[in-house]
N, C-alpha and C positions, 0 to 999 in steps of 0.2 A: 564323471560326466554330469551327474546331478549338481554337484557343487559348481562346476563351471557354467552349466546352462541355466541354473535356477538362482543360485546365490553367489555370483562371482565375487562380490565384495567380501564374503566370509571365507573365501578360498585360503587366503594367507593366514587366517586364524585357526584353520582346521587341518590343512593339508600341506605337506612339505615334500619337495622333490629332493630325493637323496641319491647320490651316486655311489654310496657304500655298497660293496659287493656282498650280498647276503650269503654267498657260498663260503665266505671266509669267516673265521671265528670273530675277528674284529668287526667285520661288516654286519654280521648277524647281531652282535652285541649292540652295535650302533642303532640298528632298526628296532631292537627291543627297547632301547633307551628312549627313542623317539616316541614309540607307542606308550611307554610308561609316562611320558610327559603330556599325553593327550593328543598327540599328532597322529595323522594318518599318513604314513610315508608312501610315496609312489616313486617309481623309477622315471628317469627322463623319457624313456620310450613310452611308458604308460601315460605320462603327462602329454606328450605330443599326440598320442592316439586319442586321448580325451579331447584335446583341442580340435583335432580333425573331425571328430564326431559332432562336437558343438558347432563347428563351421558348417557341417552338412545340415544340421537342424536349422541354423540361421539362414541357409540358402533356400530352404523351403518356406515360401511365404505364409502358408497356412500354419505350419508348425511354429514359425517365428511369432506370428500373431498370438497364438494360443499360449506360448510360453513367456511372452514378454510382460504381460500385465497380470494383475491378480495377486493374491497373497501367496507367497511361496513357502513351501515346507510348513504348512499350517497344521498345527496340532489341535484337535477338537476332543474334549473330554465331556461326556454326558453322564451325569450321576443317574443312578437307578435306585430302586426300592432298597430299603434297609436290608443288609445282609448279602446284597448282590454287588458284584464288581462293576465299576463304571465302564461305559463303552468308550473306547479311545481309538482315534484314527489320525494318521499323519498324511495329509493330502499334498501332493506335489505342487499343484496350483489350484487355488480356489477363486473363481470369478463370482463373487457374491452377487453383484448386480445382475449378472446373466444367469445366476443359479446354475453354474456349471463347474464341474471338476475336471481337471486335466491331469492325466497320469503319464509320466515319461518312463519309457522302458527301453532297455537295450536288448537286442536279440542278435544271435549269430546269423540267422537266416530269416529274412522277411517272409519267405515262402512257407515257413513253419510257424507263423504267428498264430494261426488257428489252434494248432496243437499246444502251443505255449499258453494260450488263453485258457484252454481246458486244464492243462497240467497244473498251472499255478493259480487256478480258480479266479481269474481276473474278473469275470462277471460278478462273482460273489463280493469281492472287495469293492468293485465299482458301485454296486447297489448299496453296500454298507456305507461307503463314503457319501453317496447321494443322500441317503436317509439321515445320516449323522449331520450333514451340513445343510439339509433341507434344499438340496439342489435337484434340478430336473433331469440332468444327464451327465454322463461321463464320456470323455473323449480320450482315447489312448494315442500317444505319439510314440511310435516305434522308430528307433534308428538302428540300422544294421551295423554290426561291429566289424565286419570284414568287407573288403573291397568287392563291389563298389559300395560306398557308404551311402545307402539309400534311406529314405525316410517315408514312413507310411502314417497317415492320420486316420484313425478308425473310431468314429463315434459308435457307442453301443446302441442297439435298437431297444425300443421299449420291451420287446419280448425277452431280449438278453438280460436286461435289468430286472425284469420280473422273475426270471429263472434264478438269477443271482440273489435276489431278495429272499426268495423261498429257501435257498440254500443257507444263507447266513442266519435267517430266523430259526430254521430247524437246528442248525449247529449251535446257536446260542441257547435255545431251549434245552438241548441235551447237556450243554456245558453247565447251565444253571442248575439242572437237576443233579448232576454229579457234584457240583459245588455245595449245594444244600445238604447232600447226603455224605459229604466229605469222602467221596469215592473218586 
């Protein structure tokens, strides 16, 4: 879904649709060979489902606008003091001029997005990406993977970003302490 929605021109360089049946020895070997060559194989059904999800995203005018422009799949690396690992993040979409990060997420059920945000620490990553890119906010674009293929656009509030910021800074301080102690 990310490749089709964000970097469709790179699709043919990274992903291949394979009709080989992975349940057979020959089909499984073919999939392993594709992976060894650097490809990400998908079934025709997976490809069609991804296309349907991207169509749902494109049908939502707010999501379409957020995903259309900006730097896609942007990697930012920030060096730190000697002996500490650099900070690194990969932003789905970075709108530098608007100082905004957009994160694309799939979810089985839009009604459970709040649970997913907590479970996967989305405010933490959103605040980290904002701080790393010097952005002011993060907006999540969720697309439901089961029918109906609905889309929800959720900007994080300043309070959510602040809570996420405190989480990532606390986690990083603990990591740095362990790193220095080789523990």
